[in-house]
N, CA, C and O atoms as CSV, one atom per row, in Angstrom:
chain,resi,resn,atom,element,x,y,z
A,1,MET,N,N,0.922,-1.028,-0.029
A,1,MET,CA,C,-0.116,0.532,-0.041
A,1,MET,C,C,1.095,1.149,0.089
A,1,MET,O,O,2.193,0.917,0.594
A,2,ILE,N,N,0.391,2.252,-0.704
A,2,ILE,CA,C,1.192,3.538,-1.023
A,2,ILE,C,C,0.849,4.753,-0.474
A,2,ILE,O,O,0.597,4.307,0.645
A,3,SER,N,N,0.614,6.079,-0.356
A,3,SER,CA,C,-0.083,6.729,-0.034
A,3,SER,C,C,0.919,8.198,-0.229
A,3,SER,O,O,2.143,8.327,-0.263
A,4,LYS,N,N,-0.404,9.380,-0.354
A,4,LYS,CA,C,0.032,10.630,-0.825
A,4,LYS,C,C,-0.622,11.395,-0.564
A,4,LYS,O,O,-1.797,11.077,-0.744
A,5,VAL,N,N,-0.440,12.558,-0.110
A,5,VAL,CA,C,-1.365,13.619,0.313
A,5,VAL,C,C,-1.146,14.826,-1.221
A,5,VAL,O,O,-0.268,15.670,-1.402
A,6,ILE,N,N,-2.189,14.490,-2.002
A,6,ILE,CA,C,-2.275,16.320,-3.201
A,6,ILE,C,C,-3.169,17.033,-2.964
A,6,ILE,O,O,-4.337,16.705,-2.751
A,7,THR,N,N,-2.589,18.363,-2.980
A,7,THR,CA,C,-3.182,19.184,-3.324
A,7,THR,C,C,-4.306,19.730,-4.467
A,7,THR,O,O,-3.825,20.394,-5.385
A,8,VAL,N,N,-5.538,19.535,-4.479
A,8,VAL,CA,C,-6.540,19.324,-6.010
A,8,VAL,C,C,-6.375,20.849,-6.887
A,8,VAL,O,O,-7.192,21.717,-6.577
A,9,PRO,N,N,-5.309,21.202,-8.002
A,9,PRO,CA,C,-5.242,22.522,-8.341
A,9,PRO,C,C,-6.303,22.563,-9.120
A,9,PRO,O,O,-7.264,21.793,-9.111
A,10,GLY,N,N,-6.007,23.985,-10.170
A,10,GLY,CA,C,-6.864,24.677,-10.887
A,10,GLY,C,C,-8.205,25.237,-10.487
A,10,GLY,O,O,-8.428,25.136,-9.281
A,11,SER,N,N,-9.065,25.752,-11.142
A,11,SER,CA,C,-9.866,26.443,-10.594
A,11,SER,C,C,-11.069,25.822,-10.455
A,11,SER,O,O,-11.845,26.416,-9.706
A,12,GLN,N,N,-11.597,24.485,-11.100
A,12,GLN,CA,C,-12.924,23.964,-10.884
A,12,GLN,C,C,-12.308,22.901,-9.922
A,12,GLN,O,O,-12.751,21.940,-10.552
A,13,GLY,N,N,-11.704,22.383,-9.001
A,13,GLY,CA,C,-11.701,21.289,-8.971
A,13,GLY,C,C,-11.798,19.778,-9.223
A,13,GLY,O,O,-10.909,19.178,-9.827
A,14,LEU,N,N,-12.579,19.353,-8.886
A,14,LEU,CA,C,-12.668,17.957,-9.135
A,14,LEU,C,C,-13.830,18.084,-10.518
A,14,LEU,O,O,-14.717,17.243,-10.373
A,15,HIS,N,N,-13.923,18.518,-11.172
A,15,HIS,CA,C,-15.113,19.171,-11.626
A,15,HIS,C,C,-15.879,17.457,-12.909
A,15,HIS,O,O,-15.202,16.434,-13.016
A,16,MET,N,N,-17.111,17.596,-13.557
A,16,MET,CA,C,-16.799,16.063,-13.826
A,16,MET,C,C,-16.210,15.908,-14.997
A,16,MET,O,O,-16.413,14.756,-15.382
A,17,GLU,N,N,-15.591,16.501,-15.731
A,17,GLU,CA,C,-14.053,16.023,-16.939
A,17,GLU,C,C,-13.186,15.357,-16.382
A,17,GLU,O,O,-12.698,14.328,-16.850
A,18,ALA,N,N,-12.821,16.004,-15.041
A,18,ALA,CA,C,-11.753,15.607,-13.855
A,18,ALA,C,C,-11.652,13.900,-13.345
A,18,ALA,O,O,-10.912,12.926,-13.199
A,19,VAL,N,N,-13.335,14.557,-13.188
A,19,VAL,CA,C,-13.561,12.756,-12.497
A,19,VAL,C,C,-13.570,11.767,-13.252
A,19,VAL,O,O,-13.060,10.729,-12.831
A,20,ALA,N,N,-14.206,11.808,-14.704
A,20,ALA,CA,C,-14.003,10.810,-15.725
A,20,ALA,C,C,-12.553,10.390,-15.691
A,20,ALA,O,O,-12.059,9.311,-15.363
A,21,ALA,N,N,-12.018,11.456,-16.093
A,21,ALA,CA,C,-10.447,11.306,-16.405
A,21,ALA,C,C,-9.756,10.449,-15.157
A,21,ALA,O,O,-9.202,9.364,-15.334
A,22,LEU,N,N,-9.857,10.990,-14.102
A,22,LEU,CA,C,-9.290,9.783,-13.054
A,22,LEU,C,C,-9.997,8.587,-13.041
A,22,LEU,O,O,-9.196,7.675,-12.834
A,23,ALA,N,N,-11.023,8.214,-13.157
A,23,ALA,CA,C,-11.871,7.100,-13.082
A,23,ALA,C,C,-11.365,6.459,-14.407
A,23,ALA,O,O,-10.613,5.504,-14.214
A,24,ASN,N,N,-11.578,6.732,-15.552
A,24,ASN,CA,C,-10.739,6.127,-16.436
A,24,ASN,C,C,-9.619,5.311,-16.423
A,24,ASN,O,O,-9.511,4.155,-16.834
A,25,ALA,N,N,-8.758,6.071,-15.881
A,25,ALA,CA,C,-7.369,6.192,-15.657
A,25,ALA,C,C,-7.465,4.734,-14.556
A,25,ALA,O,O,-7.663,3.646,-15.098
A,26,VAL,N,N,-7.373,4.774,-13.622
A,26,VAL,CA,C,-7.268,3.991,-12.574
A,26,VAL,C,C,-8.242,2.548,-12.647
A,26,VAL,O,O,-7.945,1.626,-11.887
A,27,VAL,N,N,-9.337,2.408,-13.532
A,27,VAL,CA,C,-10.336,1.396,-13.539
A,27,VAL,C,C,-9.502,0.215,-13.992
A,27,VAL,O,O,-9.640,-0.870,-13.427
A,28,VAL,N,N,-8.778,0.350,-14.828
A,28,VAL,CA,C,-8.030,-1.116,-15.771
A,28,VAL,C,C,-6.557,-1.563,-14.932
A,28,VAL,O,O,-5.754,-2.467,-15.162
A,29,LYS,N,N,-6.607,-0.335,-13.692
A,29,LYS,CA,C,-4.999,-0.982,-12.675
A,29,LYS,C,C,-5.398,-2.419,-12.238
A,29,LYS,O,O,-6.544,-2.737,-12.558
A,30,LYS,N,N,-4.755,-3.237,-11.648
A,30,LYS,CA,C,-5.120,-4.334,-10.603
A,30,LYS,C,C,-5.019,-3.525,-9.251
A,30,LYS,O,O,-4.124,-4.175,-8.712
A,31,ALA,N,N,-5.343,-2.549,-8.362
A,31,ALA,CA,C,-5.066,-1.853,-7.336
A,31,ALA,C,C,-6.307,-1.348,-6.649
A,31,ALA,O,O,-7.018,-1.141,-7.632
A,32,ASP,N,N,-6.925,-1.064,-5.753
A,32,ASP,CA,C,-7.640,-0.335,-5.145
A,32,ASP,C,C,-7.254,0.988,-4.934
A,32,ASP,O,O,-6.376,1.472,-4.219
A,33,VAL,N,N,-8.190,1.554,-5.797
A,33,VAL,CA,C,-7.501,3.426,-5.688
A,33,VAL,C,C,-8.385,3.714,-4.968
A,33,VAL,O,O,-9.519,3.375,-5.306
A,34,THR,N,N,-8.085,4.816,-3.075
A,34,THR,CA,C,-9.075,5.150,-2.826
A,34,THR,C,C,-8.718,6.713,-2.519
A,34,THR,O,O,-7.576,6.939,-2.117
A,35,LEU,N,N,-9.743,7.953,-2.702
A,35,LEU,CA,C,-9.354,9.377,-2.432
A,35,LEU,C,C,-10.228,9.261,-0.737
A,35,LEU,O,O,-11.311,8.726,-0.500
A,36,LYS,N,N,-9.320,9.946,0.189
A,36,LYS,CA,C,-10.121,10.529,1.419
A,36,LYS,C,C,-9.982,11.628,1.489
A,36,LYS,O,O,-8.890,12.192,1.565
A,37,TYR,N,N,-11.035,12.141,1.479
A,37,TYR,CA,C,-11.662,13.360,1.557
A,37,TYR,C,C,-11.796,13.793,3.159
A,37,TYR,O,O,-11.415,12.883,3.895
A,38,LYS,N,N,-12.163,14.748,3.724
A,38,LYS,CA,C,-12.789,14.910,5.046
A,38,LYS,C,C,-13.836,14.360,5.472
A,38,LYS,O,O,-15.050,14.472,5.638
A,39,GLY,N,N,-12.226,13.218,5.687
A,39,GLY,CA,C,-12.891,12.124,6.822
A,39,GLY,C,C,-13.727,10.497,6.188
A,39,GLY,O,O,-14.258,9.653,6.909
A,40,LYS,N,N,-13.602,10.452,4.588
A,40,LYS,CA,C,-14.396,9.451,4.269
A,40,LYS,C,C,-13.697,9.513,3.155
A,40,LYS,O,O,-13.096,10.451,2.631
A,41,ASP,N,N,-13.895,7.982,2.728
A,41,ASP,CA,C,-13.128,7.304,1.914
A,41,ASP,C,C,-14.039,7.096,0.655
A,41,ASP,O,O,-15.108,6.511,0.825
A,42,TYR,N,N,-13.692,7.534,-0.599
A,42,TYR,CA,C,-13.732,7.626,-2.697
A,42,TYR,C,C,-13.656,6.593,-3.389
A,42,TYR,O,O,-12.530,6.771,-3.853
A,43,ASP,N,N,-14.042,5.518,-3.871
A,43,ASP,CA,C,-13.560,4.960,-4.518
A,43,ASP,C,C,-13.221,6.045,-6.191
A,43,ASP,O,O,-13.801,6.909,-6.848
A,44,ALA,N,N,-11.724,5.153,-6.225
A,44,ALA,CA,C,-11.353,6.724,-7.180
A,44,ALA,C,C,-12.188,5.821,-8.773
A,44,ALA,O,O,-11.812,6.274,-9.854
A,45,LYS,N,N,-12.852,5.072,-8.803
A,45,LYS,CA,C,-12.732,3.888,-9.837
A,45,LYS,C,C,-14.376,4.022,-10.145
A,45,LYS,O,O,-15.036,3.260,-10.852
A,46,SER,N,N,-14.779,5.015,-9.535
A,46,SER,CA,C,-16.695,4.728,-9.526
A,46,SER,C,C,-16.627,6.802,-9.995
A,46,SER,O,O,-15.998,7.643,-9.354
A,47,ILE,N,N,-17.184,6.966,-10.808
A,47,ILE,CA,C,-16.996,8.320,-11.400
A,47,ILE,C,C,-18.552,8.916,-10.479
A,47,ILE,O,O,-18.560,10.098,-10.135
A,48,MET,N,N,-19.459,8.261,-10.230
A,48,MET,CA,C,-20.139,8.965,-9.490
A,48,MET,C,C,-20.010,9.218,-7.789
A,48,MET,O,O,-20.524,10.170,-7.203
A,49,MET,N,N,-19.339,8.319,-7.257
A,49,MET,CA,C,-18.827,8.575,-5.793
A,49,MET,C,C,-17.522,9.594,-5.742
A,49,MET,O,O,-17.106,10.093,-4.696
A,50,LEU,N,N,-16.817,9.868,-7.360
A,50,LEU,CA,C,-16.161,11.004,-6.646
A,50,LEU,C,C,-16.738,12.231,-7.501
A,50,LEU,O,O,-16.093,13.259,-7.706
A,51,PHE,N,N,-17.661,12.061,-7.837
A,51,PHE,CA,C,-18.354,13.420,-8.499
A,51,PHE,C,C,-19.280,13.774,-6.910
A,51,PHE,O,O,-19.681,14.861,-6.495
A,52,SER,N,N,-19.350,12.971,-6.549
A,52,SER,CA,C,-20.861,13.246,-5.278
A,52,SER,C,C,-19.527,14.098,-3.845
A,52,SER,O,O,-19.875,14.824,-2.914
A,53,ALA,N,N,-17.747,13.552,-4.251
A,53,ALA,CA,C,-17.403,14.239,-3.129
A,53,ALA,C,C,-17.432,15.815,-3.054
A,53,ALA,O,O,-17.565,16.510,-2.047
A,54,CYS,N,N,-17.250,16.265,-4.559
A,54,CYS,CA,C,-17.592,17.836,-4.445
A,54,CYS,C,C,-16.049,17.990,-3.822
A,54,CYS,O,O,-15.877,18.454,-2.695
A,55,ILE,N,N,-15.068,17.600,-4.579
A,55,ILE,CA,C,-13.930,18.386,-4.207
A,55,ILE,C,C,-13.494,19.253,-4.783
A,55,ILE,O,O,-13.458,19.324,-6.011
A,56,MET,N,N,-13.072,20.094,-3.988
A,56,MET,CA,C,-12.861,21.789,-4.474
A,56,MET,C,C,-11.368,22.318,-4.544
A,56,MET,O,O,-10.609,22.153,-3.589
A,57,SER,N,N,-11.023,22.876,-5.555
A,57,SER,CA,C,-9.761,23.258,-5.834
A,57,SER,C,C,-9.258,23.713,-4.706
A,57,SER,O,O,-10.001,24.296,-3.916
A,58,GLY,N,N,-8.060,23.550,-4.459
A,58,GLY,CA,C,-7.278,23.979,-3.205
A,58,GLY,C,C,-7.140,23.045,-1.963
A,58,GLY,O,O,-6.406,23.340,-1.019
A,59,SER,N,N,-7.872,21.919,-2.011
A,59,SER,CA,C,-8.471,20.784,-1.332
A,59,SER,C,C,-7.302,19.499,-1.412
A,59,SER,O,O,-6.863,18.972,-2.435
A,60,GLU,N,N,-6.979,19.205,-0.070
A,60,GLU,CA,C,-6.027,17.920,-0.037
A,60,GLU,C,C,-6.719,16.951,0.235
A,60,GLU,O,O,-7.496,16.692,1.154
A,61,VAL,N,N,-6.284,16.296,-0.871
A,61,VAL,CA,C,-6.458,14.865,-0.545
A,61,VAL,C,C,-5.733,13.546,-0.366
A,61,VAL,O,O,-4.725,13.597,-1.072
A,62,GLU,N,N,-5.803,12.439,0.243
A,62,GLU,CA,C,-4.882,11.626,0.381
A,62,GLU,C,C,-5.326,10.829,-0.736
A,62,GLU,O,O,-6.498,10.808,-1.112
A,63,VAL,N,N,-4.240,10.069,-1.350
A,63,VAL,CA,C,-4.539,8.874,-2.261
A,63,VAL,C,C,-4.254,7.835,-1.946
A,63,VAL,O,O,-3.034,7.817,-2.105
A,64,ILE,N,N,-4.587,6.793,-1.547
A,64,ILE,CA,C,-4.287,5.468,-1.133
A,64,ILE,C,C,-4.724,4.303,-2.351
A,64,ILE,O,O,-5.820,4.098,-2.873
A,65,CYS,N,N,-3.151,3.522,-2.607
A,65,CYS,CA,C,-2.802,2.557,-3.956
A,65,CYS,C,C,-3.323,1.642,-3.255
A,65,CYS,O,O,-3.364,1.968,-2.069
A,66,ASP,N,N,-3.751,0.613,-3.473
A,66,ASP,CA,C,-3.178,-0.832,-2.516
A,66,ASP,C,C,-3.444,-2.434,-3.794
A,66,ASP,O,O,-4.546,-2.928,-4.033
A,67,GLY,N,N,-2.062,-2.927,-4.409
A,67,GLY,CA,C,-2.471,-3.677,-5.055
A,67,GLY,C,C,-0.934,-4.217,-5.513
A,67,GLY,O,O,0.145,-4.040,-4.947
A,68,PRO,N,N,-1.292,-5.026,-6.901
A,68,PRO,CA,C,-0.007,-5.443,-7.337
A,68,PRO,C,C,0.182,-3.908,-8.106
A,68,PRO,O,O,1.219,-3.288,-7.873
A,69,ASP,N,N,-0.768,-3.366,-8.954
A,69,ASP,CA,C,-0.625,-2.089,-9.579
A,69,ASP,C,C,-0.184,-0.764,-9.110
A,69,ASP,O,O,0.325,0.194,-9.691
A,70,GLU,N,N,-0.516,-0.982,-7.925
A,70,GLU,CA,C,-0.357,0.733,-6.595
A,70,GLU,C,C,0.735,1.300,-7.427
A,70,GLU,O,O,0.367,2.454,-7.647
A,71,GLU,N,N,1.730,1.135,-7.930
A,71,GLU,CA,C,2.635,2.166,-8.786
A,71,GLU,C,C,1.871,3.095,-9.528
A,71,GLU,O,O,1.470,4.249,-9.377
A,72,GLU,N,N,1.819,2.423,-10.172
A,72,GLU,CA,C,1.627,2.664,-11.830
A,72,GLU,C,C,-0.083,3.045,-11.248
A,72,GLU,O,O,-0.446,3.242,-12.408
A,73,ALA,N,N,-0.876,3.201,-10.749
A,73,ALA,CA,C,-2.092,3.416,-10.696
A,73,ALA,C,C,-1.811,4.996,-9.556
A,73,ALA,O,O,-2.558,5.932,-9.273
A,74,MET,N,N,-0.657,4.725,-9.234
A,74,MET,CA,C,0.041,6.273,-8.354
A,74,MET,C,C,-0.063,7.656,-9.308
A,74,MET,O,O,-0.507,8.802,-9.248
A,75,ARG,N,N,0.668,6.743,-10.246
A,75,ARG,CA,C,1.098,7.826,-11.196
A,75,ARG,C,C,0.435,8.272,-12.243
A,75,ARG,O,O,0.665,9.258,-12.944
A,76,GLU,N,N,-0.454,7.437,-12.309
A,76,GLU,CA,C,-2.196,7.872,-13.186
A,76,GLU,C,C,-2.928,8.947,-12.821
A,76,GLU,O,O,-3.583,9.625,-13.612
A,77,VAL,N,N,-2.806,9.221,-11.114
A,77,VAL,CA,C,-3.583,10.016,-10.392
A,77,VAL,C,C,-2.755,11.038,-10.806
A,77,VAL,O,O,-2.992,12.001,-11.536
A,78,GLU,N,N,-1.592,10.639,-10.147
A,78,GLU,CA,C,-0.826,12.416,-10.349
A,78,GLU,C,C,-0.643,12.630,-11.626
A,78,GLU,O,O,-0.225,13.787,-11.679
A,79,ASN,N,N,-0.708,12.190,-12.732
A,79,ASN,CA,C,-0.830,12.611,-13.810
A,79,ASN,C,C,-1.943,13.458,-14.124
A,79,ASN,O,O,-1.875,14.513,-14.754
A,80,VAL,N,N,-3.412,12.701,-13.439
A,80,VAL,CA,C,-4.714,13.436,-14.035
A,80,VAL,C,C,-4.485,14.900,-12.876
A,80,VAL,O,O,-4.898,15.953,-13.362
A,81,PHE,N,N,-4.042,14.982,-11.831
A,81,PHE,CA,C,-4.041,16.068,-11.262
A,81,PHE,C,C,-3.403,17.459,-11.764
A,81,PHE,O,O,-3.815,18.611,-11.628
A,82,GLU,N,N,-1.947,16.809,-12.561
A,82,GLU,CA,C,-1.213,17.740,-12.728
A,82,GLU,C,C,-1.953,17.948,-14.157
A,82,GLU,O,O,-1.177,18.452,-14.968
A,83,ASN,N,N,-3.498,17.646,-14.785
A,83,ASN,CA,C,-3.313,18.040,-15.457
A,83,ASN,C,C,-4.691,18.663,-15.690
A,83,ASN,O,O,-5.362,18.787,-16.715
A,84,LEU,N,N,-4.976,19.143,-13.964
A,84,LEU,CA,C,-6.538,20.087,-13.884
A,84,LEU,C,C,-5.923,21.005,-14.527
A,84,LEU,O,O,-6.507,22.048,-14.823
């Protein structure tokens, strides 16, 4: 298991397009990918769950990846956040 705290960049936070990009990037990985935000866990492979989190720009989220592809999954998450 690996984890990293990431500050959400951009002016819109995790809007629908960003949520879709994040879920699509990690759904194919053999790892559980969780975003922890305001004390709650959100499955990063679920577009609806991520969108319901209402994660705003400037917010800190902890990204937790656990499984055989955890390092690849974390790189994908970082890439999505870097391109917001």
